C-alpha positions as CSV (number, residue, x, y, z in Angstrom):
1,M,-18.7,-186.8,-164.3
2,N,-20.7,-189.8,-163.3
3,E,-17.8,-192.1,-164.8
4,F,-15.3,-190.0,-163.3
5,T,-17.0,-190.3,-159.3
6,L,-17.9,-193.9,-159.8
7,T,-14.4,-194.8,-160.6
8,F,-13.3,-193.2,-158.0
9,G,-16.4,-195.3,-155.7
10,A,-15.0,-198.4,-157.1
11,L,-11.2,-197.5,-156.7
12,F,-11.6,-196.1,-153.4
13,G,-14.0,-199.4,-152.6
14,T,-11.0,-202.3,-154.0
15,T,-8.7,-200.6,-151.6
16,A,-10.2,-200.2,-148.9
17,V,-10.7,-203.9,-149.0
18,I,-7.1,-204.7,-149.9
19,L,-6.4,-202.5,-147.3
20,G,-8.7,-204.1,-144.6
21,A,-6.7,-207.4,-145.0
22,F,-3.6,-205.5,-144.9
23,G,-4.2,-204.0,-142.1
24,A,-6.1,-207.5,-140.0
25,H,-3.1,-209.7,-141.3
26,L,0.1,-207.8,-141.7
27,L,-0.3,-204.7,-139.4
28,K,-2.3,-207.1,-136.6
29,K,1.2,-208.3,-135.8
30,K,3.1,-204.7,-135.5
31,L,0.6,-202.3,-134.1
32,T,-0.8,-201.3,-131.0
33,T,-4.5,-201.8,-130.3
34,E,-4.8,-198.3,-130.5
35,Q,-3.2,-198.1,-133.8
36,L,-5.3,-201.0,-135.4
37,Q,-8.1,-198.9,-134.4
38,S,-7.0,-195.6,-136.0
39,F,-6.2,-197.8,-138.9
40,E,-9.2,-199.1,-138.9
41,T,-11.3,-196.0,-139.5
42,G,-9.4,-195.2,-142.0
43,V,-10.3,-197.9,-143.4
44,K,-13.9,-197.2,-142.7
45,Y,-14.2,-193.9,-144.0
46,Q,-12.7,-194.7,-146.9
47,M,-15.2,-197.4,-147.6
48,Y,-18.7,-195.2,-146.6
49,H,-17.4,-193.0,-148.7
50,A,-16.7,-195.0,-151.6
51,I,-20.2,-196.0,-151.7
52,V,-21.4,-192.6,-151.4
53,L,-19.7,-191.6,-154.7
54,L,-20.8,-195.5,-156.2
55,I,-24.7,-194.3,-155.1
56,L,-24.1,-190.6,-156.5
57,G,-22.7,-192.0,-159.7
58,F,-25.5,-194.3,-160.6
59,H,-28.4,-191.9,-158.9
60,L,-27.8,-188.2,-159.7
61,N,-27.0,-186.2,-163.0
62,L,-23.7,-184.6,-161.4
63,T,-24.2,-181.8,-164.1
64,T,-24.3,-178.8,-162.3
65,T,-21.1,-177.1,-160.4
66,L,-22.3,-177.9,-156.5
67,D,-22.5,-181.6,-158.2
68,A,-18.8,-180.9,-159.5
69,Y,-18.2,-179.4,-155.9
70,C,-19.4,-182.2,-153.7
71,I,-18.1,-185.2,-155.1
72,Y,-14.4,-182.9,-154.9
73,A,-14.9,-182.9,-151.6
74,F,-15.6,-186.6,-151.3
75,I,-12.5,-187.5,-153.8
76,I,-10.1,-184.5,-151.4
77,G,-11.3,-185.3,-148.3
78,T,-11.4,-189.1,-148.5
79,I,-7.5,-189.0,-149.8
80,L,-6.6,-186.6,-146.7
81,F,-8.7,-187.9,-144.4
82,S,-8.2,-191.7,-144.3
83,F,-4.9,-191.8,-146.5
84,S,-3.2,-189.4,-144.1
85,I,-4.0,-191.7,-141.0
86,Y,-2.8,-194.7,-143.1
87,G,0.6,-192.8,-143.5
88,L,1.1,-192.2,-139.8
89,V,0.0,-195.1,-138.2
90,I,2.2,-197.7,-140.6
91,S,4.6,-194.8,-140.0
92,S,4.8,-194.5,-135.9
93,A,4.8,-198.5,-135.4
94,N,8.4,-198.2,-137.9
95,N,9.3,-195.9,-135.0
96,K,9.7,-192.9,-137.7
97,K,6.2,-191.4,-137.4
98,M,5.3,-188.7,-140.3
99,K,4.0,-185.7,-138.2
100,F,3.5,-183.2,-140.5
101,L,0.5,-185.7,-142.1
102,G,-0.9,-185.0,-138.5
103,P,-2.8,-181.8,-140.0
104,I,-3.9,-183.0,-142.7
105,T,-6.4,-185.4,-141.1
106,P,-9.1,-183.3,-139.7
107,L,-8.1,-181.2,-143.2
108,G,-9.2,-184.2,-144.8
109,G,-12.6,-184.5,-142.1
110,L,-13.5,-181.1,-142.9
111,F,-13.1,-181.5,-146.8
112,L,-15.9,-184.4,-146.0
113,I,-18.4,-182.2,-144.2
114,I,-18.4,-180.0,-146.7
115,G,-19.2,-182.6,-148.8
116,W,-22.0,-183.6,-146.8
117,V,-23.0,-180.0,-146.5
118,L,-22.8,-179.8,-150.1
119,L,-25.2,-182.8,-150.4
120,I,-28.0,-181.2,-147.4
121,Y,-28.0,-177.6,-149.6
122,K,-28.8,-179.7,-153.2
123,F,-31.4,-181.9,-151.4
124,A,-32.5,-179.2,-149.4
125,F,-32.6,-176.1,-152.2
C-alpha cells in the first residue's frame, strides 16, 4: 500500500506542476481571471493532496482497511475534484462547456472530506 500511495503522491505532484505551468503560461491568454482562478484551485488542491499522500506513504504503515479507505478517498477525490475543474475550465474557454462535469466537482470534494475525516478517526481512536 505504501508504494501505491507514494506513486499516486508523486504522480499528482508531477502533474500539478505541469498543469500549473500550463495554466500560468499557455492558458493565461485564453482564460478569464475567474477561469484562471478556478484552474489554479484545482492545481492547489491536487498539490496539497499529493503532499498528503507522500507524507502518509512515508510515515504510516498503511496496513488496515481504514488506511486503505483513507488513501482511496484522497486519490478518488483528487481525480474527481481537480480534473473536473480542469475539464470545466478548458472546455468553457473553448466555448464547449462540458456541463456534466459540474456535479462531479463537489463529489470529488466530498471524497476529499471523507479522506480527512477517516484520517482524524485513525489518529483520534
